[in-house]
C-alpha positions as a printed NumPy array, in Angstrom:
array([[ 28.414, -36.141, -15.155],
       [ 26.438, -35.795, -11.516],
       [ 26.562, -37.292,  -8.386],
       [ 23.535, -39.019,  -7.426],
       [ 22.288, -41.613,  -4.4  ],
       [ 22.748, -45.483,  -5.582],
       [ 19.237, -45.828,  -4.925],
       [ 18.096, -43.002,  -7.474],
       [ 20.284, -43.857, -10.419],
       [ 18.257, -45.618, -12.942],
       [ 18.945, -48.328, -15.115],
       [ 20.628, -47.202, -18.312],
       [ 22.915, -44.907, -16.979],
       [ 26.817, -44.795, -17.323],
       [ 29.376, -44.654, -14.733],
       [ 31.254, -41.791, -14.773],
       [ 33.78 , -42.448, -12.656],
       [ 35.968, -45.532, -11.908],
       [ 35.12 , -47.204,  -8.508],
       [ 37.911, -49.041,  -6.655],
       [ 37.438, -51.289,  -3.527],
       [ 39.025, -51.228,  -0.03 ],
       [ 42.064, -52.499,  -1.429],
       [ 42.615, -49.953,  -4.333],
       [ 41.481, -52.856,  -7.071],
       [ 38.919, -51.654,  -9.632],
       [ 35.219, -52.582,  -8.443],
       [ 33.576, -51.033, -11.349],
       [ 35.163, -48.973, -14.3  ],
       [ 34.033, -45.984, -15.855],
       [ 31.371, -46.318, -18.636],
       [ 29.858, -49.548, -17.646],
       [ 26.335, -49.796, -17.981],
       [ 24.827, -49.313, -14.686],
       [ 21.869, -51.91 , -13.816],
       [ 20.032, -53.387, -10.992],
       [ 23.059, -55.916, -10.145],
       [ 25.644, -53.404, -10.601],
       [ 23.614, -51.046,  -7.978],
       [ 23.467, -54.306,  -5.565],
       [ 27.187, -54.811,  -5.909],
       [ 28.242, -51.159,  -4.89 ],
       [ 25.906, -51.333,  -2.077],
       [ 27.585, -54.091,  -0.682],
       [ 30.883, -52.558,  -0.686],
       [ 29.361, -49.876,   1.026],
       [ 29.306, -46.972,  -1.504],
       [ 26.27 , -44.554,  -1.098],
       [ 26.391, -42.479,  -4.04 ],
       [ 28.239, -42.966,  -7.553],
       [ 28.879, -40.039, -10.642],
       [ 27.007, -40.919, -13.826],
       [ 26.349, -39.691, -17.371],
       [ 22.794, -39.789, -18.11 ],
       [ 20.361, -37.769, -20.545],
       [ 20.337, -35.045, -18.382],
       [ 24.524, -34.393, -17.847],
       [ 26.603, -35.714, -20.407],
       [ 29.858, -33.687, -19.527],
       [ 32.7  , -34.75 , -17.549],
       [ 34.457, -33.321, -14.525],
       [ 38.407, -33.942, -13.993],
       [ 40.107, -34.937, -10.84 ],
       [ 42.203, -32.397,  -9.107],
       [ 45.212, -35.237,  -9.448],
       [ 45.18 , -38.176, -11.963],
       [ 43.563, -41.127, -11.205],
       [ 46.531, -43.676, -10.569],
       [ 48.48 , -40.702,  -8.224],
       [ 45.139, -40.611,  -5.8  ],
       [ 45.643, -44.652,  -5.676],
       [ 48.885, -44.416,  -5.572],
       [ 48.545, -42.191,  -2.259],
       [ 45.697, -44.062,  -0.671],
       [ 47.623, -47.288,  -1.155],
       [ 50.608, -45.466,   0.756],
       [ 48.803, -44.151,   3.467],
       [ 47.186, -47.51 ,   4.042],
       [ 50.54 , -49.377,   4.26 ],
       [ 52.213, -46.579,   6.444],
       [ 49.005, -46.451,   8.875],
       [ 48.756, -50.303,   9.004],
       [ 52.345, -50.629,  10.119],
       [ 52.079, -48.198,  12.907],
       [ 49.25 , -49.9  ,  13.976],
       [ 51.672, -53.445,  14.028],
       [ 54.242, -51.386,  15.787],
       [ 51.905, -50.156,  18.711],
       [ 51.736, -53.732,  19.789],
       [ 53.566, -54.758,  23.275],
       [ 53.638, -58.487,  21.808],
       [ 56.696, -57.82 ,  19.359],
       [ 60.126, -58.957,  19.996],
       [ 62.897, -57.177,  19.359],
       [ 63.406, -58.532,  16.024],
       [ 59.775, -58.011,  14.984],
       [ 59.758, -54.338,  16.23 ],
       [ 63.073, -53.517,  14.484],
       [ 61.854, -54.786,  11.185],
       [ 58.195, -53.034,  11.269],
       [ 60.2  , -49.786,  12.322],
       [ 62.397, -50.309,   9.304],
       [ 59.128, -50.818,   7.126],
       [ 57.527, -47.745,   9.068],
       [ 60.198, -45.467,   7.602],
       [ 60.171, -46.797,   3.953],
       [ 56.516, -46.19 ,   4.43 ],
       [ 56.914, -42.552,   5.417],
       [ 59.284, -41.869,   2.832],
       [ 57.268, -43.042,   0.148],
       [ 54.298, -41.071,   1.53 ],
       [ 57.035, -37.552,   1.297],
       [ 57.357, -38.483,  -2.5  ],
       [ 54.031, -39.085,  -2.965],
       [ 52.848, -35.517,  -1.276],
       [ 55.474, -33.915,  -2.775],
       [ 54.534, -35.007,  -6.541],
       [ 50.611, -33.916,  -5.597],
       [ 52.145, -30.739,  -4.   ],
       [ 54.137, -29.978,  -7.612],
       [ 51.446, -31.188,  -9.968],
       [ 48.843, -28.879,  -8.051],
       [ 50.967, -26.029,  -7.358],
       [ 51.287, -24.944, -11.107],
       [ 47.543, -24.923, -11.747],
       [ 46.954, -21.55 ,  -9.494],
       [ 43.233, -20.94 , -10.685],
       [ 41.768, -24.236,  -9.62 ],
       [ 38.897, -24.924,  -8.056],
       [ 37.049, -28.325,  -6.243],
       [ 34.583, -29.253,  -8.723],
       [ 34.405, -33.191,  -7.203],
       [ 33.627, -34.991,  -3.963],
       [ 35.497, -37.99 ,  -3.323],
       [ 33.658, -41.091,  -3.41 ],
       [ 34.376, -43.47 ,  -0.683],
       [ 33.028, -46.761,   0.663],
       [ 32.651, -47.35 ,   4.657],
       [ 35.525, -50.01 ,   4.645],
       [ 37.962, -47.403,   2.845],
       [ 36.914, -44.444,   4.32 ],
       [ 40.037, -43.586,   6.664],
       [ 42.733, -44.175,   3.909],
       [ 40.814, -42.241,   1.13 ],
       [ 39.581, -39.339,   3.595],
       [ 43.49 , -38.852,   4.397],
       [ 44.227, -38.114,   0.779],
       [ 41.485, -36.342,  -0.105],
       [ 41.879, -33.865,   3.104],
       [ 45.446, -33.326,   1.963],
       [ 44.367, -32.252,  -1.298],
       [ 41.581, -30.17 ,  -0.052],
       [ 44.097, -28.295,   2.509],
       [ 46.506, -27.992,  -0.622],
       [ 44.199, -26.198,  -3.006],
       [ 43.297, -23.834,   0.116],
       [ 47.072, -23.422,   0.996],
       [ 47.641, -22.24 ,  -2.464],
       [ 44.769, -19.814,  -2.185],
       [ 45.849, -18.475,   0.83 ],
       [ 49.596, -17.765,  -0.731],
       [ 51.684, -20.254,   0.998],
       [ 55.056, -20.808,  -0.247],
       [ 56.151, -24.562,  -1.465],
       [ 57.879, -25.657,   1.493],
       [ 54.815, -24.697,   3.834],
       [ 52.496, -26.675,   1.148],
       [ 54.763, -29.727,   1.401],
       [ 54.661, -29.858,   5.244],
       [ 50.766, -28.88 ,   5.205],
       [ 49.822, -31.834,   2.875],
       [ 52.383, -34.287,   4.504],
       [ 50.745, -32.989,   8.176],
       [ 47.074, -33.54 ,   6.505],
       [ 47.397, -36.444,   5.038],
       [ 48.925, -38.41 ,   8.559],
       [ 46.639, -36.054,  10.473],
       [ 44.296, -39.014,  11.757],
       [ 47.163, -41.057,  11.97 ],
       [ 46.292, -41.639,  15.404],
       [ 42.836, -43.475,  14.454],
       [ 44.699, -46.336,  13.916],
       [ 44.926, -46.773,  17.632],
       [ 41.152, -46.163,  18.641],
       [ 38.891, -49.461,  18.799],
       [ 37.254, -49.725,  15.004],
       [ 33.937, -50.78 ,  16.732],
       [ 33.86 , -47.205,  18.169],
       [ 35.182, -45.536,  14.944],
       [ 32.368, -47.099,  12.873],
       [ 29.448, -47.225,  15.689],
       [ 26.18 , -45.951,  14.171],
       [ 24.38 , -43.215,  15.887],
       [ 25.768, -40.499,  18.761],
       [ 28.41 , -41.943,  20.706],
       [ 28.254, -42.02 ,  24.857],
       [ 30.455, -39.416,  26.457],
       [ 33.163, -41.945,  27.19 ],
       [ 33.149, -43.478,  23.656],
       [ 33.61 , -40.042,  22.448],
       [ 36.34 , -39.435,  24.887],
       [ 38.302, -42.149,  23.281],
       [ 37.578, -41.161,  19.891],
       [ 39.539, -37.577,  20.782],
       [ 42.2  , -39.355,  21.864],
       [ 43.579, -39.883,  18.468],
       [ 44.944, -36.553,  18.39 ],
       [ 47.429, -36.888,  21.148],
       [ 47.971, -40.704,  20.099],
       [ 48.915, -39.546,  16.673],
       [ 51.157, -36.843,  17.812],
       [ 52.673, -39.095,  20.347],
       [ 53.432, -42.123,  17.94 ],
       [ 54.759, -39.587,  15.344],
       [ 57.204, -37.573,  17.873],
       [ 58.507, -41.14 ,  19.402],
       [ 58.718, -43.561,  16.301],
       [ 59.381, -41.163,  13.342],
       [ 61.836, -38.224,  12.593],
       [ 59.271, -36.265,  10.466],
       [ 59.156, -32.442,  11.694],
       [ 57.323, -30.868,  14.303],
       [ 55.074, -28.763,  11.759],
       [ 53.798, -32.002,  10.83 ],
       [ 53.171, -33.451,  14.054],
       [ 51.364, -30.075,  15.269],
       [ 48.825, -30.913,  12.223],
       [ 47.769, -34.162,  14.079],
       [ 47.572, -32.633,  17.189],
       [ 45.818, -29.291,  16.667],
       [ 43.564, -30.406,  13.771],
       [ 40.624, -30.497,  15.813],
       [ 41.062, -27.194,  17.899],
       [ 38.858, -24.657,  17.31 ],
       [ 39.285, -20.608,  17.196],
       [ 36.844, -20.151,  20.358],
       [ 38.864, -22.408,  22.486],
       [ 36.104, -24.723,  22.102],
       [ 37.872, -27.819,  20.373],
       [ 40.365, -30.456,  21.945],
       [ 42.564, -31.921,  22.832],
       [ 44.101, -28.701,  24.649],
       [ 40.997, -26.233,  23.962],
       [ 43.512, -23.664,  22.891],
       [ 42.253, -20.176,  20.823],
       [ 42.865, -18.584,  17.79 ],
       [ 46.635, -17.693,  17.467],
       [ 47.669, -20.53 ,  19.624],
       [ 46.334, -22.715,  17.269],
       [ 49.09 , -23.383,  14.331],
       [ 48.318, -21.802,  11.107],
       [ 48.883, -25.01 ,   9.193],
       [ 46.418, -27.206,  11.409],
       [ 43.904, -24.147,  11.182],
       [ 43.999, -25.007,   7.225],
       [ 43.675, -28.942,   8.297],
       [ 40.839, -28.492,  10.388],
       [ 38.411, -26.709,   7.48 ],
       [ 39.616, -29.278,   4.935],
       [ 39.13 , -32.382,   7.127],
       [ 35.509, -31.141,   8.198],
       [ 34.517, -30.459,   4.655],
       [ 35.268, -33.809,   3.546],
       [ 33.926, -35.401,   6.494],
       [ 30.652, -33.533,   6.034],
       [ 30.607, -34.68 ,   2.446],
       [ 31.393, -38.404,   2.914],
       [ 28.921, -41.243,   3.873],
       [ 29.625, -42.523,   7.297],
       [ 27.848, -45.542,   9.424],
       [ 26.009, -43.142,  11.074],
       [ 25.066, -40.459,   8.718],
       [ 24.334, -39.606,   4.669],
       [ 26.747, -37.207,   3.046],
       [ 25.754, -33.582,   2.657],
       [ 26.108, -32.329,  -0.704],
       [ 29.035, -29.363,  -1.307],
       [ 26.415, -26.523,  -0.847],
       [ 25.253, -27.278,   2.829],
       [ 28.954, -28.371,   3.487],
       [ 30.109, -24.958,   2.498],
       [ 27.112, -23.15 ,   4.439],
       [ 28.389, -25.3  ,   7.68 ],
       [ 32.261, -24.476,   7.044],
       [ 30.906, -20.112,   6.12 ],
       [ 28.322, -20.198,   9.51 ],
       [ 31.247, -21.653,  11.72 ],
       [ 33.627, -18.817,  10.483],
       [ 35.048, -16.656,  13.249],
       [ 33.767, -19.648,  15.689],
       [ 35.259, -22.87 ,  14.985],
       [ 37.808, -21.84 ,  11.825],
       [ 39.469, -18.604,  10.653],
       [ 37.693, -16.556,   8.955],
       [ 40.243, -15.182,   6.721],
       [ 40.891, -19.08 ,   5.521],
       [ 37.07 , -19.468,   5.046],
       [ 36.911, -16.67 ,   2.914],
       [ 39.524, -18.181,   0.533],
       [ 37.857, -21.639,   0.998],
       [ 34.825, -20.821,  -0.292],
       [ 36.559, -19.331,  -3.569],
       [ 37.921, -22.468,  -3.988],
       [ 35.067, -25.015,  -3.981],
       [ 32.374, -24.855,  -5.709],
       [ 28.865, -25.76 ,  -3.925],
       [ 27.135, -26.655,  -7.343],
       [ 29.623, -28.012,  -9.753],
       [ 28.921, -28.739, -13.734],
       [ 25.941, -31.678, -13.863],
       [ 24.177, -30.956, -10.293],
       [ 20.507, -31.153, -10.901],
       [ 19.113, -28.322,  -8.869],
       [ 15.633, -26.799,  -7.89 ],
       [ 15.267, -23.112,  -8.482],
       [ 12.998, -20.646,  -6.541],
       [ 10.744, -19.955,  -9.217],
       [  9.447, -23.51 ,  -8.963],
       [ 12.05 , -24.903, -11.911],
       [ 14.41 , -27.625, -12.053],
       [ 17.789, -26.99 , -14.036],
       [ 20.784, -28.849, -14.738],
       [ 24.351, -26.554, -13.968],
       [ 25.835, -25.908, -17.113],
       [ 28.766, -23.385, -16.608],
       [ 30.398, -21.646, -13.374],
       [ 30.364, -17.888, -12.739],
       [ 34.17 , -17.306, -11.339],
       [ 33.309, -15.169,  -8.123],
       [ 29.747, -16.119,  -8.214],
       [ 29.81 , -20.27 ,  -7.677],
       [ 26.448, -19.443,  -6.189],
       [ 24.764, -18.213,  -9.455],
       [ 25.911, -20.275, -12.033],
       [ 24.499, -20.706, -15.467],
       [ 21.967, -23.366, -15.826],
       [ 19.807, -25.336, -18.323],
       [ 16.079, -25.378, -17.182],
       [ 14.46 , -28.626, -17.771],
       [ 11.116, -28.519, -15.882],
       [  8.95 , -25.456, -15.065],
       [  5.581, -25.563, -13.057],
       [  6.006, -29.59 , -12.936],
       [  6.02 , -29.766, -16.799],
       [  8.874, -30.544, -18.725],
       [  9.884, -27.878, -21.193],
       [ 12.212, -27.272, -23.663],
       [ 15.607, -26.772, -22.218],
       [ 16.956, -23.384, -22.415],
       [ 19.822, -21.69 , -20.729],
       [ 19.45 , -19.331, -17.59 ],
       [ 22.138, -17.093, -16.381],
       [ 21.544, -16.692, -12.407],
       [ 24.338, -13.941, -12.261],
       [ 22.156, -11.933, -14.403],
       [ 18.646, -13.084, -12.981],
       [ 18.776, -11.738,  -9.649],
       [ 15.347, -12.792,  -8.613],
       [ 16.124, -16.056,  -8.998],
       [ 18.228, -18.49 ,  -6.533],
       [ 19.179, -21.905,  -6.463],
       [ 16.813, -23.633,  -3.4  ],
       [ 18.34 , -26.946,  -3.229],
       [ 19.732, -30.338,  -4.926],
       [ 17.708, -32.757,  -6.708],
       [ 18.316, -36.324,  -8.406],
       [ 15.409, -36.635, -11.015],
       [ 12.94 , -35.067, -12.957]])
């Protein structure tokens, strides 16, 4: 299967992954045959890309966690964040506030259970690698991004050798890293184009607002709260909210920062299209030692596959090919199946880029 922009999907392709709407309900089921009507339906729900199976790519890729666990996690974070926003209402009477506070405790307990479930499941998969990007619409971005960032941080934390207790805190804290966005006006969060300085200042307040809410209204530990506060701090001191540097930044927040940026870059947003995994990874690598901890970046690039199986690519020798298999430790040089050379369709043949040193991947394409 391969990830394709919705406008590039041809009729007759089959959906490779189930798509869910903002309420967690099935919008389109895996295996459905795509036509123009269904493409329009997907567009209306805010999806810009989908995974398909077509004549070029038949294989499937498994998600890091089971689909039902992911959907449970998304539903749980949605419920919790919405309760957080409701509690932050000055017009509530005492009875209403106590009722919501009790509901908040229940939601956080459910979230901790889900986070533990994810950690316990993924921790056993020592050689795990990220091969998929999570497909989200604009409407469900916040909740899916929270869960996906938690999973990415967990994979990075495992690769970095964290113990299980730290992994629990890391996953829970990263899932909650954007809790403060519930207190930011939606029209600012979803604004297209570059924000003016005043609006950007409000956006940046989500770190302190989330931290303060968690400190004042929950009993979760300080490690988890620090992730929400510091996930936008940068090694060189150019981050926010406090502009602290390197060793001043909590280690788990450094991990969350990389996961947060990678998932954001590979997601469609109101103001820009998603980057393919290879370009997002290049950005992370280029920011190592400035924005991100270099040791963590080195672990990250070993854990996230820039060219998942099924990706259609341009080669430097003027060919088009499909990624067939991954060379471990050499993810930039997979085994590909060549489909087209010098503008002409050819009998498909395999090419191992690990051995063909004079050929490199020049970019990603979506059709021959």
